[in-house]
Residue frames relative to the residue before (quaternion, step in Angstrom):
aa qw qx qy qz dx dy dz
X 1.0000 0.0000 0.0000 0.0000 0.00 0.00 0.00
X 0.6976 0.4688 -0.2962 0.4537 3.61 0.91 -0.80
X 0.6035 0.5227 -0.3633 0.4802 3.61 1.12 -0.51
X 0.6408 0.5089 -0.3195 0.4778 3.58 1.03 -0.80
X 0.6288 0.5360 -0.3276 0.4582 3.57 0.99 -0.83
X 0.6516 0.5090 -0.3051 0.4724 3.57 0.96 -0.90
X 0.6663 0.5057 -0.3043 0.4558 3.60 0.95 -0.87
X 0.6793 0.4880 -0.2956 0.4617 3.59 0.88 -0.94
X 0.6931 0.4670 -0.2777 0.4737 3.59 0.87 -0.93
X 0.6738 0.5279 -0.2906 0.4276 3.57 1.08 -0.70
X 0.6179 0.5390 -0.3544 0.4495 3.61 1.18 -0.37
X 0.4221 -0.7095 0.4949 0.2711 3.61 -0.74 0.97
X 0.3195 -0.7144 0.5890 0.2016 3.54 -1.18 0.65
X 0.1387 -0.8045 0.5767 0.0317 3.56 -0.83 1.05
X 0.2601 -0.6883 0.6436 0.2106 3.54 -1.30 0.45
X 0.1376 0.8044 -0.5619 0.1355 3.57 -0.83 0.94
X 0.3259 -0.6773 0.6142 0.2404 3.52 -1.39 0.22
X 0.4776 -0.6574 0.4983 0.3023 3.56 -1.02 0.75
X 0.5907 -0.5125 0.4791 0.3986 3.52 -1.29 0.44
X 0.4644 -0.7129 0.4411 0.2856 3.65 -0.65 1.02
X 0.5969 0.5530 -0.3733 0.4456 3.61 1.17 -0.39
X 0.6966 0.4392 -0.2528 0.5078 3.57 1.20 -0.58
X 0.7908 0.0832 -0.0092 0.6064 3.56 0.94 -0.93
X 0.2830 -0.8024 0.4983 0.1669 3.61 -0.01 1.27
X 0.6096 -0.5566 0.4219 0.3749 3.57 -1.13 0.69
X 0.7722 0.3259 -0.2526 0.4834 3.56 -1.00 0.83
X 0.4514 0.6863 -0.4540 0.3452 3.60 1.26 -0.14
X 0.7530 0.1903 -0.1003 0.6219 3.55 1.13 -0.79
X 0.7052 -0.4281 0.3198 0.4660 3.56 -1.25 0.15
X 0.5232 -0.6333 0.4579 0.3398 3.59 -0.88 0.88
X 0.6272 -0.1349 -0.7612 -0.0950 1.63 -2.18 1.15
X 0.5981 -0.5952 0.3562 0.4013 3.62 1.06 0.65
X 0.3829 0.6966 -0.5047 0.3369 3.55 1.13 0.64
X 0.1504 -0.8025 0.5760 0.0406 3.54 -0.70 1.14
X 0.1834 -0.7390 0.6348 0.1316 3.55 -1.29 0.39
X 0.3371 0.7497 -0.5211 0.2296 3.57 -0.84 0.89
X 0.5606 -0.5702 0.4810 0.3595 3.49 -1.36 -0.32
X 0.4086 -0.6753 0.5494 0.2741 3.54 -1.25 0.42
X 0.6511 -0.5700 0.3462 0.3625 3.55 -1.05 0.83
X 0.6786 0.5128 -0.2960 0.4347 3.56 0.89 -0.94
X 0.7242 0.4272 -0.2259 0.4920 3.57 1.16 -0.62
X 0.7761 0.2364 -0.1278 0.5705 3.59 1.26 -0.22
X 0.0344 -0.8423 0.5377 0.0134 3.60 0.56 1.10
X 0.5680 0.6005 -0.3727 0.4218 3.59 1.21 -0.43
X 0.6860 0.4630 -0.2781 0.4876 3.62 1.22 -0.39
X 0.6606 0.5189 -0.2835 0.4625 3.58 1.30 -0.02
X 0.1329 -0.7748 0.6130 0.0793 3.52 -1.33 0.29
X 0.8734 -0.0634 0.0298 0.4820 3.55 -0.78 1.05
X 0.6062 -0.5236 0.4448 0.4007 3.53 -1.23 -0.61
X 0.5141 -0.6147 0.4913 0.3413 3.55 -1.17 0.58
X 0.6495 -0.5435 0.3727 0.3793 3.57 -1.20 0.54
X 0.6914 0.4668 -0.2881 0.4701 3.59 1.05 -0.69
X 0.5077 -0.6812 0.3982 0.3459 3.58 1.33 0.07
X 0.5847 0.5904 -0.3522 0.4307 3.56 1.31 0.05
X 0.8421 -0.1124 0.0332 0.5265 3.59 0.05 1.28
X 0.6136 -0.5443 0.4348 0.3717 3.50 -1.33 -0.33
X 0.4364 -0.6834 0.5225 0.2638 3.57 -1.26 0.41
X 0.5167 -0.6304 0.4871 0.3137 3.56 -1.09 0.76
X 0.1589 -0.7887 0.5891 0.0751 3.58 -0.97 0.85
X 0.3379 -0.7421 0.5442 0.1971 3.57 -0.56 1.15
X 0.6202 0.5485 -0.3468 0.4407 3.60 1.04 -0.70
X 0.6783 0.4667 -0.2949 0.4848 3.61 0.81 -0.95
X 0.6649 0.5153 -0.3104 0.4427 3.59 0.87 -0.93
X 0.6735 0.4758 -0.3008 0.4791 3.57 0.89 -0.89
X 0.6317 0.5409 -0.3332 0.4443 3.59 0.97 -0.79
X 0.6768 0.4694 -0.2897 0.4875 3.56 0.94 -0.86
X 0.6430 0.5148 -0.3309 0.4605 3.60 0.96 -0.81
X 0.6576 0.5062 -0.3042 0.4678 3.57 0.95 -0.85
X 0.6604 0.4878 -0.3055 0.4823 3.60 0.93 -0.84
X 0.6325 0.5239 -0.3350 0.4618 3.61 1.01 -0.76
X 0.6340 0.5085 -0.3268 0.4823 3.59 1.00 -0.79
X 0.6227 0.5278 -0.3362 0.4697 3.59 1.01 -0.75
X 0.6393 0.5215 -0.3173 0.4675 3.60 0.99 -0.83
X 0.6493 0.5004 -0.3127 0.4799 3.59 0.98 -0.83
X 0.6359 0.5321 -0.3201 0.4583 3.58 1.00 -0.85
X 0.6581 0.5012 -0.3110 0.4679 3.58 0.91 -0.89
X 0.6448 0.5087 -0.3185 0.4732 3.59 0.97 -0.83
X 0.6501 0.5189 -0.3101 0.4604 3.58 0.97 -0.87
X 0.6462 0.5162 -0.3238 0.4595 3.59 0.93 -0.84
X 0.6411 0.5195 -0.3161 0.4681 3.58 1.01 -0.80
X 0.6695 0.4935 -0.2952 0.4702 3.57 0.95 -0.90
X 0.6474 0.5132 -0.3223 0.4622 3.61 0.97 -0.79
X 0.6252 0.5286 -0.3310 0.4692 3.58 1.04 -0.74
X 0.6536 0.5095 -0.3011 0.4718 3.56 0.98 -0.89
X 0.6386 0.5226 -0.3165 0.4678 3.58 0.98 -0.87
X 0.6472 0.5229 -0.3163 0.4557 3.59 0.94 -0.88
X 0.6642 0.4987 -0.3050 0.4659 3.59 0.93 -0.87
X 0.6587 0.4989 -0.3051 0.4735 3.59 0.99 -0.83
X 0.6286 0.5223 -0.3325 0.4707 3.60 1.02 -0.75
X 0.6457 0.5124 -0.3172 0.4690 3.58 1.00 -0.81
X 0.6417 0.5150 -0.3202 0.4695 3.57 1.01 -0.80
X 0.6712 0.4960 -0.2960 0.4645 3.57 0.94 -0.88
X 0.6382 0.5269 -0.3207 0.4606 3.58 1.02 -0.76
X 0.6975 0.4672 -0.2620 0.4759 3.58 1.09 -0.70
X 0.5844 0.6247 -0.3616 0.3708 3.59 1.23 -0.33
């Protein structure tokens, strides 16, 4: 989970518009501004090669798996921090 968290957080997030020849205007909610990662910067979100041989294909399975593992890493970190806070509160209450 923590390696996935590092990978997800480490990939830059970009705002972009698709090439209109690939994704015609209006295909998505206007103004067709997308947010995401680029294949070269997030290999964990990709799978194999595209059929046209031009780069890699986005993988919802890999992306969801990494996102889920990253959330698990955050949850584990949060549980550790909450435990530490509880112990410190108990110490302060006893002081």
